[in-house]
Backbone and ligand atoms as CSV (ligand in chain L), in Angstrom:
chain,resi,resn,atom,element,x,y,z
A,1,MET,N,N,91.402,110.546,94.607
A,1,MET,CA,C,90.206,110.225,93.775
A,1,MET,C,C,90.241,108.801,93.261
A,2,GLN,N,N,89.158,108.064,93.281
A,2,GLN,CA,C,89.224,106.829,92.606
A,2,GLN,C,C,88.566,107.022,91.232
A,3,VAL,N,N,89.129,106.329,90.268
A,3,VAL,CA,C,88.668,106.565,88.857
A,3,VAL,C,C,88.149,105.283,88.291
A,4,GLY,N,N,87.030,105.368,87.529
A,4,GLY,CA,C,86.670,104.221,86.682
A,4,GLY,C,C,86.167,103.000,87.390
A,5,ILE,N,N,85.579,103.122,88.573
A,5,ILE,CA,C,85.045,101.901,89.177
A,5,ILE,C,C,83.683,101.658,88.511
A,6,ARG,N,N,83.435,100.407,88.093
A,6,ARG,CA,C,82.295,100.105,87.323
A,6,ARG,C,C,81.063,100.027,88.119
A,7,SER,N,N,79.873,100.430,87.555
A,7,SER,CA,C,78.620,100.435,88.345
A,7,SER,C,C,78.229,98.971,88.698
A,8,GLU,N,N,78.579,98.048,87.862
A,8,GLU,CA,C,78.280,96.625,88.155
A,8,GLU,C,C,79.143,96.221,89.356
A,9,THR,N,N,80.372,96.671,89.462
A,9,THR,CA,C,81.216,96.344,90.646
A,9,THR,C,C,80.584,96.913,91.878
A,10,ILE,N,N,80.117,98.187,91.752
A,10,ILE,CA,C,79.577,98.847,92.990
A,10,ILE,C,C,78.375,97.969,93.445
A,11,LYS,N,N,77.544,97.597,92.538
A,11,LYS,CA,C,76.344,96.810,92.872
A,11,LYS,C,C,76.705,95.440,93.598
A,12,ILE,N,N,77.721,94.798,93.050
A,12,ILE,CA,C,78.127,93.504,93.643
A,12,ILE,C,C,78.780,93.732,95.061
A,13,VAL,N,N,79.626,94.733,95.121
A,13,VAL,CA,C,80.178,94.992,96.407
A,13,VAL,C,C,79.193,95.291,97.437
A,14,LYS,N,N,78.239,96.128,97.029
A,14,LYS,CA,C,77.122,96.470,98.044
A,14,LYS,C,C,76.324,95.255,98.446
A,15,SER,N,N,76.191,94.327,97.536
A,15,SER,CA,C,75.393,93.086,97.808
A,15,SER,C,C,76.095,92.168,98.862
A,16,THR,N,N,77.401,92.399,98.990
A,16,THR,CA,C,78.169,91.597,99.936
A,16,THR,C,C,78.187,92.236,101.334
A,17,LEU,N,N,77.572,93.399,101.570
A,17,LEU,CA,C,77.665,94.075,102.815
A,17,LEU,C,C,77.181,93.192,103.991
A,18,PRO,N,N,76.032,92.588,103.854
A,18,PRO,CA,C,75.541,91.724,104.996
A,18,PRO,C,C,76.551,90.699,105.429
A,19,ILE,N,N,77.120,90.084,104.399
A,19,ILE,CA,C,78.105,88.978,104.846
A,19,ILE,C,C,79.366,89.506,105.360
A,20,LEU,N,N,79.753,90.751,104.842
A,20,LEU,CA,C,80.923,91.364,105.415
A,20,LEU,C,C,80.724,91.707,106.939
A,21,GLU,N,N,79.472,92.017,107.220
A,21,GLU,CA,C,79.203,92.476,108.615
A,21,GLU,C,C,79.426,91.299,109.488
A,22,THR,N,N,79.092,90.042,109.089
A,22,THR,CA,C,79.128,88.926,109.988
A,22,THR,C,C,80.570,88.239,109.835
A,23,LYS,N,N,81.167,88.296,108.662
A,23,LYS,CA,C,82.389,87.473,108.387
A,23,LYS,C,C,83.650,88.313,108.170
A,24,GLY,N,N,83.432,89.649,108.169
A,24,GLY,CA,C,84.614,90.533,107.867
A,24,GLY,C,C,85.825,90.259,108.663
A,25,GLU,N,N,85.639,90.070,109.987
A,25,GLU,CA,C,86.773,89.916,110.838
A,25,GLU,C,C,87.419,88.548,110.690
A,26,ILE,N,N,86.634,87.462,110.356
A,26,ILE,CA,C,87.180,86.143,110.139
A,26,ILE,C,C,88.003,86.211,108.909
A,27,ILE,N,N,87.497,86.956,107.866
A,27,ILE,CA,C,88.257,87.129,106.623
A,27,ILE,C,C,89.576,87.818,106.810
A,28,THR,N,N,89.532,88.931,107.544
A,28,THR,CA,C,90.767,89.643,107.634
A,28,THR,C,C,91.776,88.991,108.598
A,29,LYS,N,N,91.266,88.224,109.502
A,29,LYS,CA,C,92.173,87.410,110.396
A,29,LYS,C,C,92.965,86.374,109.507
A,30,ARG,N,N,92.180,85.717,108.699
A,30,ARG,CA,C,92.754,84.688,107.802
A,30,ARG,C,C,93.680,85.471,106.717
A,31,MET,N,N,93.344,86.652,106.313
A,31,MET,CA,C,94.153,87.335,105.431
A,31,MET,C,C,95.562,87.562,105.993
A,32,TYR,N,N,95.646,87.932,107.267
A,32,TYR,CA,C,96.973,88.116,107.924
A,32,TYR,C,C,97.754,86.774,107.989
A,33,GLU,N,N,97.060,85.687,108.291
A,33,GLU,CA,C,97.750,84.386,108.376
A,33,GLU,C,C,98.294,84.105,107.008
A,34,ILE,N,N,97.553,84.259,105.952
A,34,ILE,CA,C,98.083,84.040,104.595
A,34,ILE,C,C,99.196,84.931,104.193
A,35,LEU,N,N,99.061,86.268,104.508
A,35,LEU,CA,C,100.144,87.238,104.175
A,35,LEU,C,C,101.405,86.848,104.900
A,36,PHE,N,N,101.344,86.575,106.244
A,36,PHE,CA,C,102.544,86.249,106.978
A,36,PHE,C,C,103.198,84.935,106.586
A,37,THR,N,N,102.407,84.003,106.143
A,37,THR,CA,C,102.912,82.697,105.690
A,37,THR,C,C,103.575,82.877,104.334
A,38,LYS,N,N,102.878,83.512,103.428
A,38,LYS,CA,C,103.457,83.601,102.030
A,38,LYS,C,C,104.569,84.671,101.942
A,39,TYR,N,N,104.383,85.748,102.744
A,39,TYR,CA,C,105.330,86.932,102.614
A,39,TYR,C,C,105.826,87.313,104.054
A,40,PRO,N,N,106.621,86.383,104.620
A,40,PRO,CA,C,106.993,86.739,106.016
A,40,PRO,C,C,107.777,87.982,106.190
A,41,GLU,N,N,108.330,88.495,105.087
A,41,GLU,CA,C,109.057,89.835,105.152
A,41,GLU,C,C,108.158,91.038,105.496
A,42,THR,N,N,106.786,90.758,105.454
A,42,THR,CA,C,105.924,91.880,105.724
A,42,THR,C,C,105.636,91.918,107.268
A,43,LYS,N,N,106.005,90.855,107.976
A,43,LYS,CA,C,105.701,90.799,109.482
A,43,LYS,C,C,106.298,91.946,110.206
A,44,ASP,N,N,107.522,92.356,109.850
A,44,ASP,CA,C,108.193,93.359,110.599
A,44,ASP,C,C,107.411,94.685,110.562
A,45,LEU,N,N,106.767,94.985,109.465
A,45,LEU,CA,C,105.967,96.266,109.416
A,45,LEU,C,C,104.982,96.345,110.507
A,46,PHE,N,N,104.452,95.237,111.015
A,46,PHE,CA,C,103.363,95.203,111.994
A,46,PHE,C,C,103.901,95.056,113.355
A,47,LYS,N,N,105.165,95.390,113.583
A,47,LYS,CA,C,105.755,95.092,114.929
A,47,LYS,C,C,105.098,95.942,116.017
A,48,ASN,N,N,104.565,97.120,115.588
A,48,ASN,CA,C,103.903,98.012,116.660
A,48,ASN,C,C,102.370,97.963,116.524
A,49,ALA,N,N,101.872,97.057,115.733
A,49,ALA,CA,C,100.397,96.977,115.413
A,49,ALA,C,C,99.624,96.430,116.630
A,50,PRO,N,N,98.475,97.011,116.915
A,50,PRO,CA,C,97.657,96.484,118.020
A,50,PRO,C,C,97.121,95.076,117.743
A,51,SER,N,N,96.672,94.361,118.817
A,51,SER,CA,C,96.152,92.999,118.594
A,51,SER,C,C,94.839,93.030,117.805
A,52,ASN,N,N,94.216,94.143,117.751
A,52,ASN,CA,C,92.939,94.240,117.011
A,52,ASN,C,C,93.125,94.776,115.551
A,53,GLN,N,N,94.299,94.629,115.021
A,53,GLN,CA,C,94.652,95.177,113.663
A,53,GLN,C,C,93.681,94.588,112.706
A,54,HIS,N,N,93.342,93.306,112.784
A,54,HIS,CA,C,92.452,92.710,111.744
A,54,HIS,C,C,91.094,93.283,111.811
A,55,GLN,N,N,90.676,93.745,113.064
A,55,GLN,CA,C,89.372,94.413,113.220
A,55,GLN,C,C,89.358,95.766,112.506
A,56,LYS,N,N,90.497,96.493,112.693
A,56,LYS,CA,C,90.638,97.812,112.073
A,56,LYS,C,C,90.566,97.672,110.524
A,57,LEU,N,N,91.170,96.697,110.057
A,57,LEU,CA,C,91.119,96.516,108.566
A,57,LEU,C,C,89.728,96.070,108.142
A,58,ALA,N,N,89.093,95.107,108.895
A,58,ALA,CA,C,87.736,94.762,108.512
A,58,ALA,C,C,86.709,95.893,108.607
A,59,ASN,N,N,86.845,96.729,109.619
A,59,ASN,CA,C,85.998,97.930,109.737
A,59,ASN,C,C,86.202,98.848,108.496
A,60,LEU,N,N,87.432,99.129,108.149
A,60,LEU,CA,C,87.651,100.020,107.061
A,60,LEU,C,C,87.170,99.460,105.763
A,61,ILE,N,N,87.310,98.175,105.582
A,61,ILE,CA,C,86.869,97.602,104.335
A,61,ILE,C,C,85.384,97.728,104.285
A,62,TYR,N,N,84.728,97.468,105.327
A,62,TYR,CA,C,83.210,97.632,105.486
A,62,TYR,C,C,82.812,99.091,105.072
A,63,LEU,N,N,83.508,100.017,105.788
A,63,LEU,CA,C,83.156,101.408,105.569
A,63,LEU,C,C,83.389,101.869,104.022
A,64,TYR,N,N,84.338,101.281,103.493
A,64,TYR,CA,C,84.674,101.548,102.102
A,64,TYR,C,C,83.509,101.042,101.229
A,65,ALA,N,N,83.118,99.778,101.587
A,65,ALA,CA,C,82.026,99.198,100.764
A,65,ALA,C,C,80.738,100.023,100.875
A,66,VAL,N,N,80.530,100.447,102.091
A,66,VAL,CA,C,79.261,101.311,102.240
A,66,VAL,C,C,79.312,102.606,101.416
A,67,ASN,N,N,80.493,103.157,101.344
A,67,ASN,CA,C,80.660,104.481,100.692
A,67,ASN,C,C,81.358,104.424,99.363
A,68,ILE,N,N,81.293,103.240,98.698
A,68,ILE,CA,C,82.084,103.006,97.476
A,68,ILE,C,C,81.742,103.985,96.322
A,69,GLU,N,N,80.457,104.583,96.348
A,69,GLU,CA,C,80.171,105.439,95.257
A,69,GLU,C,C,80.729,106.858,95.520
A,70,ASN,N,N,80.980,107.148,96.757
A,70,ASN,CA,C,81.444,108.477,97.171
A,70,ASN,C,C,82.440,108.403,98.283
A,71,ILE,N,N,83.647,107.996,97.886
A,71,ILE,CA,C,84.595,107.783,98.996
A,71,ILE,C,C,85.166,109.092,99.611
A,72,ALA,N,N,84.711,110.196,98.967
A,72,ALA,CA,C,85.169,111.444,99.614
A,72,ALA,C,C,84.606,111.512,101.017
A,73,LYS,N,N,83.471,110.837,101.266
A,73,LYS,CA,C,82.908,110.802,102.604
A,73,LYS,C,C,83.829,110.152,103.631
A,74,ILE,N,N,84.778,109.314,103.218
A,74,ILE,CA,C,85.703,108.668,104.169
A,74,ILE,C,C,87.084,109.155,104.004
A,75,ASP,N,N,87.207,110.292,103.339
A,75,ASP,CA,C,88.516,110.813,103.010
A,75,ASP,C,C,89.376,111.087,104.221
A,76,LYS,N,N,88.735,111.687,105.288
A,76,LYS,CA,C,89.504,112.011,106.489
A,76,LYS,C,C,90.038,110.663,107.172
A,77,ILE,N,N,89.154,109.668,107.160
A,77,ILE,CA,C,89.623,108.404,107.711
A,77,ILE,C,C,90.741,107.837,106.912
A,78,LEU,N,N,90.648,107.941,105.614
A,78,LEU,CA,C,91.766,107.419,104.745
A,78,LEU,C,C,93.014,108.127,105.060
A,79,ASP,N,N,92.894,109.443,105.309
A,79,ASP,CA,C,94.129,110.210,105.686
A,79,ASP,C,C,94.808,109.683,106.863
A,80,VAL,N,N,94.008,109.268,107.854
A,80,VAL,CA,C,94.578,108.691,109.126
A,80,VAL,C,C,95.310,107.393,108.809
A,81,VAL,N,N,94.616,106.597,107.995
A,81,VAL,CA,C,95.229,105.283,107.607
A,81,VAL,C,C,96.571,105.493,106.860
A,82,ALA,N,N,96.496,106.443,105.936
A,82,ALA,CA,C,97.725,106.716,105.085
A,82,ALA,C,C,98.887,107.200,106.065
A,83,LYS,N,N,98.578,108.047,107.035
A,83,LYS,CA,C,99.591,108.491,108.028
A,83,LYS,C,C,100.137,107.307,108.787
A,84,SER,N,N,99.252,106.464,109.227
A,84,SER,CA,C,99.628,105.290,109.937
A,84,SER,C,C,100.584,104.389,109.085
A,85,HIS,N,N,100.190,104.178,107.776
A,85,HIS,CA,C,101.003,103.429,106.917
A,85,HIS,C,C,102.403,103.953,106.786
A,86,VAL,N,N,102.395,105.310,106.494
A,86,VAL,CA,C,103.749,105.970,106.287
A,86,VAL,C,C,104.625,105.775,107.447
A,87,LYS,N,N,103.974,105.914,108.670
A,87,LYS,CA,C,104.805,105.748,109.942
A,87,LYS,C,C,105.395,104.358,110.085
A,88,ALA,N,N,104.626,103.405,109.549
A,88,ALA,CA,C,105.071,102.008,109.665
A,88,ALA,C,C,105.965,101.601,108.466
A,89,GLY,N,N,106.071,102.451,107.433
A,89,GLY,CA,C,106.942,102.146,106.282
A,89,GLY,C,C,106.297,101.369,105.196
A,90,VAL,N,N,104.925,101.401,105.105
A,90,VAL,CA,C,104.170,100.650,104.054
A,90,VAL,C,C,104.512,101.199,102.655
A,91,LYS,N,N,104.796,100.425,101.707
A,91,LYS,CA,C,105.174,100.972,100.352
A,91,LYS,C,C,104.178,100.443,99.304
A,92,PRO,N,N,104.084,101.027,98.112
A,92,PRO,CA,C,103.183,100.645,97.089
A,92,PRO,C,C,103.280,99.196,96.797
A,93,GLU,N,N,104.587,98.585,96.732
A,93,GLU,CA,C,104.686,97.220,96.449
A,93,GLU,C,C,104.123,96.232,97.459
A,94,HIS,N,N,103.815,96.678,98.613
A,94,HIS,CA,C,103.115,95.794,99.565
A,94,HIS,C,C,101.709,95.525,99.275
A,95,TYR,N,N,101.092,96.462,98.525
A,95,TYR,CA,C,99.569,96.363,98.300
A,95,TYR,C,C,99.128,95.120,97.511
A,96,PRO,N,N,99.880,94.746,96.449
A,96,PRO,CA,C,99.478,93.551,95.813
A,96,PRO,C,C,99.569,92.329,96.644
A,97,LEU,N,N,100.447,92.258,97.668
A,97,LEU,CA,C,100.607,91.100,98.584
A,97,LEU,C,C,99.400,90.989,99.462
A,98,VAL,N,N,98.892,92.129,99.942
A,98,VAL,CA,C,97.716,92.164,100.838
A,98,VAL,C,C,96.558,91.825,100.031
A,99,GLY,N,N,96.499,92.418,98.737
A,99,GLY,CA,C,95.336,92.194,97.896
A,99,GLY,C,C,95.136,90.678,97.595
A,100,GLU,N,N,96.281,90.066,97.238
A,100,GLU,CA,C,96.297,88.631,96.912
A,100,GLU,C,C,95.783,87.794,98.097
A,101,SER,N,N,96.316,88.200,99.286
A,101,SER,CA,C,96.015,87.482,100.561
A,101,SER,C,C,94.543,87.642,100.934
A,102,LEU,N,N,94.046,88.860,100.731
A,102,LEU,CA,C,92.646,89.154,100.976
A,102,LEU,C,C,91.731,88.353,100.089
A,103,LEU,N,N,92.077,88.379,98.795
A,103,LEU,CA,C,91.209,87.624,97.872
A,103,LEU,C,C,91.202,86.185,98.123
A,104,GLN,N,N,92.421,85.621,98.510
A,104,GLN,CA,C,92.431,84.128,98.867
A,104,GLN,C,C,91.595,83.894,100.070
A,105,ALA,N,N,91.666,84.838,101.129
A,105,ALA,CA,C,90.847,84.571,102.261
A,105,ALA,C,C,89.334,84.681,101.965
A,106,ILE,N,N,88.947,85.650,101.087
A,106,ILE,CA,C,87.533,85.665,100.701
A,106,ILE,C,C,87.080,84.388,99.995
A,107,LYS,N,N,88.006,83.943,99.130
A,107,LYS,CA,C,87.723,82.754,98.378
A,107,LYS,C,C,87.547,81.481,99.371
A,108,GLU,N,N,88.495,81.332,100.277
A,108,GLU,CA,C,88.456,80.207,101.196
A,108,GLU,C,C,87.213,80.275,102.104
A,109,ILE,N,N,86.819,81.435,102.596
A,109,ILE,CA,C,85.761,81.555,103.659
A,109,ILE,C,C,84.399,81.713,102.977
A,110,LEU,N,N,84.334,82.471,101.920
A,110,LEU,CA,C,82.933,82.682,101.360
A,110,LEU,C,C,82.692,81.825,100.110
A,111,ASN,N,N,83.805,81.413,99.482
A,111,ASN,CA,C,83.710,80.674,98.150
A,111,ASN,C,C,82.695,81.289,97.255
A,112,PRO,N,N,82.790,82.599,96.992
A,112,PRO,CA,C,81.809,83.245,96.110
A,112,PRO,C,C,81.968,82.961,94.675
A,113,PRO,N,N,80.933,83.312,93.823
A,113,PRO,CA,C,81.110,83.145,92.399
A,113,PRO,C,C,82.199,84.068,91.847
A,114,GLU,N,N,82.694,83.725,90.634
A,114,GLU,CA,C,83.900,84.445,90.131
A,114,GLU,C,C,83.568,85.923,89.929
A,115,ASN,N,N,82.297,86.322,89.581
A,115,ASN,CA,C,82.104,87.765,89.356
A,115,ASN,C,C,82.200,88.563,90.672
A,116,VAL,N,N,81.856,87.864,91.790
A,116,VAL,CA,C,81.996,88.581,93.116
A,116,VAL,C,C,83.415,88.775,93.422
A,117,LEU,N,N,84.255,87.687,93.206
A,117,LEU,CA,C,85.692,87.856,93.469
A,117,LEU,C,C,86.260,88.958,92.597
A,118,LYS,N,N,85.865,88.990,91.351
A,118,LYS,CA,C,86.443,89.941,90.444
A,118,LYS,C,C,86.002,91.412,90.913
A,119,ALA,N,N,84.771,91.525,91.358
A,119,ALA,CA,C,84.321,92.855,91.821
A,119,ALA,C,C,85.188,93.267,93.004
A,120,TRP,N,N,85.417,92.325,93.924
A,120,TRP,CA,C,86.229,92.738,95.094
A,120,TRP,C,C,87.715,92.965,94.750
A,121,GLU,N,N,88.160,92.311,93.743
A,121,GLU,CA,C,89.555,92.605,93.276
A,121,GLU,C,C,89.595,94.012,92.773
A,122,GLU,N,N,88.571,94.444,91.948
A,122,GLU,CA,C,88.592,95.819,91.383
A,122,GLU,C,C,88.440,96.856,92.526
A,123,ALA,N,N,87.495,96.507,93.454
A,123,ALA,CA,C,87.289,97.425,94.587
A,123,ALA,C,C,88.521,97.610,95.428
A,124,TYR,N,N,89.203,96.517,95.727
A,124,TYR,CA,C,90.431,96.503,96.526
A,124,TYR,C,C,91.490,97.397,95.804
A,125,ASN,N,N,91.666,97.158,94.494
A,125,ASN,CA,C,92.679,97.874,93.735
A,125,ASN,C,C,92.341,99.409,93.759
A,126,ASN,N,N,91.097,99.755,93.652
A,126,ASN,CA,C,90.720,101.176,93.735
A,126,ASN,C,C,91.103,101.772,95.035
A,127,LEU,N,N,90.754,101.092,96.114
A,127,LEU,CA,C,91.036,101.607,97.427
A,127,LEU,C,C,92.593,101.719,97.622
A,128,ALA,N,N,93.332,100.635,97.242
A,128,ALA,CA,C,94.727,100.648,97.307
A,128,ALA,C,C,95.331,101.821,96.601
A,129,ASN,N,N,94.788,102.181,95.357
A,129,ASN,CA,C,95.300,103.264,94.643
A,129,ASN,C,C,95.140,104.620,95.338
A,130,VAL,N,N,93.994,104.775,95.981
A,130,VAL,CA,C,93.713,105.996,96.686
A,130,VAL,C,C,94.651,106.153,97.893
A,131,LEU,N,N,94.910,105.064,98.564
A,131,LEU,CA,C,95.880,105.076,99.674
A,131,LEU,C,C,97.278,105.334,99.223
A,132,ILE,N,N,97.638,104.663,98.132
A,132,ILE,CA,C,99.035,104.732,97.588
A,132,ILE,C,C,99.249,106.220,97.246
A,133,GLU,N,N,98.328,106.895,96.559
A,133,GLU,CA,C,98.481,108.321,96.222
A,133,GLU,C,C,98.653,109.174,97.442
A,134,LYS,N,N,97.820,108.997,98.461
A,134,LYS,CA,C,97.959,109.780,99.695
A,134,LYS,C,C,99.301,109.501,100.382
A,135,GLU,N,N,99.791,108.232,100.317
A,135,GLU,CA,C,101.087,107.940,100.962
A,135,GLU,C,C,102.228,108.556,100.175
A,136,LYS,N,N,102.100,108.570,98.831
A,136,LYS,CA,C,103.163,109.248,98.035
A,136,LYS,C,C,103.316,110.672,98.406
A,137,ARG,N,N,102.223,111.342,98.636
A,137,ARG,CA,C,102.249,112.775,99.016
A,137,ARG,C,C,102.913,112.906,100.385
A,138,LEU,N,N,102.548,112.020,101.292
A,138,LEU,CA,C,103.084,112.183,102.603
A,138,LEU,C,C,104.644,111.826,102.596
A,139,TYR,N,N,105.011,110.804,101.889
A,139,TYR,CA,C,106.465,110.554,101.785
A,139,TYR,C,C,107.217,111.631,101.137
A,140,SER,N,N,106.592,112.322,100.143
A,140,SER,CA,C,107.361,113.429,99.520
A,140,SER,C,C,107.465,114.593,100.411
A,141,GLN,N,N,106.437,114.845,101.212
A,141,GLN,CA,C,106.471,115.919,102.241
A,141,GLN,C,C,107.614,115.634,103.217
A,142,LEU,N,N,107.760,114.321,103.629
A,142,LEU,CA,C,108.818,114.025,104.518
A,142,LEU,C,C,110.236,114.239,103.919
A,143,ASP,N,N,110.342,113.836,102.578
A,143,ASP,CA,C,111.602,114.077,101.863
A,143,ASP,C,C,111.976,115.578,101.817
A,144,ASN,N,N,110.931,116.424,101.655
A,144,ASN,CA,C,111.193,117.826,101.516
A,144,ASN,C,C,111.532,118.457,102.798
A,145,SER,N,N,111.194,117.811,103.914
A,145,SER,CA,C,111.471,118.459,105.172
A,145,SER,C,C,112.828,118.108,105.755
A,146,ILE,N,N,113.537,117.193,105.040
A,146,ILE,CA,C,114.891,116.780,105.514
A,146,ILE,C,C,115.953,117.803,104.995
L,1,HEM,C1,C,93.552,98.740,100.886
L,1,HEM,C2,C,94.439,98.208,101.614
L,1,HEM,C3,C,94.578,98.540,103.089
L,1,HEM,C4,C,93.652,98.929,104.018
L,1,HEM,C5,C,92.153,99.146,103.827
L,1,HEM,C6,C,94.351,99.034,105.311
L,1,HEM,C7,C,93.735,99.540,106.489
L,1,HEM,C8,C,94.457,99.805,107.659
L,1,HEM,C9,C,93.856,100.440,108.810
L,1,HEM,C10,C,92.385,100.809,108.980
L,1,HEM,C11,C,94.881,100.704,109.719
L,1,HEM,C12,C,94.724,101.335,111.102
L,1,HEM,C13,C,94.965,102.788,111.020
L,1,HEM,C14,C,94.938,103.378,112.499
L,1,HEM,O1,O,93.974,103.159,113.207
L,1,HEM,O2,O,95.909,104.085,112.805
L,1,HEM,C15,C,96.067,100.251,109.074
L,1,HEM,C16,C,97.281,100.281,109.640
L,1,HEM,C17,C,98.393,99.614,109.222
L,1,HEM,N1,N,98.413,98.887,108.021
L,1,HEM,FE1,FE,96.986,98.849,106.575
L,1,HEM,N2,N,95.663,98.786,105.136
L,1,HEM,C18,C,95.819,98.425,103.789
L,1,HEM,C19,C,96.955,97.991,103.231
L,1,HEM,C20,C,98.146,97.742,103.956
L,1,HEM,C21,C,99.296,97.189,103.358
L,1,HEM,C22,C,99.544,96.823,101.892
L,1,HEM,C23,C,100.213,96.965,104.368
L,1,HEM,C24,C,101.638,96.399,104.349
L,1,HEM,C25,C,101.790,95.116,104.155
L,1,HEM,C26,C,99.534,97.504,105.597
L,1,HEM,C27,C,100.159,97.581,106.770
L,1,HEM,C28,C,99.691,98.266,107.830
L,1,HEM,C29,C,100.491,98.614,109.036
L,1,HEM,C30,C,101.942,98.183,109.353
L,1,HEM,C31,C,99.678,99.401,109.888
L,1,HEM,C32,C,100.035,100.108,111.176
L,1,HEM,C33,C,99.893,99.223,112.319
L,1,HEM,C34,C,100.370,99.977,113.624
L,1,HEM,O3,O,101.543,99.897,113.868
L,1,HEM,O4,O,99.425,100.434,114.319
L,1,HEM,N3,N,98.301,97.912,105.292
L,1,HEM,N4,N,95.786,99.754,107.842
């Protein structure tokens, strides 16, 4: 469950949907460049990733923005992402690195006003928390099965 996302944030995130549709992939491509330059230690996690990984991320962020008031609708998809993350060894501490890189990419490419950046920061953190919770459960199931 995501908790406490503000209605103003929802409104702003929704207002960026048209721009995400056209610029989403450019933003996520740039996000990976920033991530791998600033935090090269994360590169290894992506060793089995497909070449369209940035498209997958952009699609999911778009889908999240569409369903931000009711993310239960994309719960099954988030389960698939969490499984993929656990398989690759993604940990909670990686999320702020991706978040920082994503926000920097949004800033560079869209140069939006501060309230839009803040709204996306809050939205990203909410999505990250939902995934982190799912992944915690999966990691503990793995621990219990050993
Ligand atoms: C809210 C944040 C994130 C979103 C929305 C997201 C989204 C996705 C999506 C949609 C996939 C593809 C799932 C599939 O089709 O199987 C994926 C896979 C993956 N993500 Fe994330 N991700 C996020 C955070 C992270 C973080 C923090 C890391 C680590 C730095 C990470 C690393 C990976 C890796 C390694 C894969 C698997 C690539 C592969 O081997 O196929 N992701 N993610």
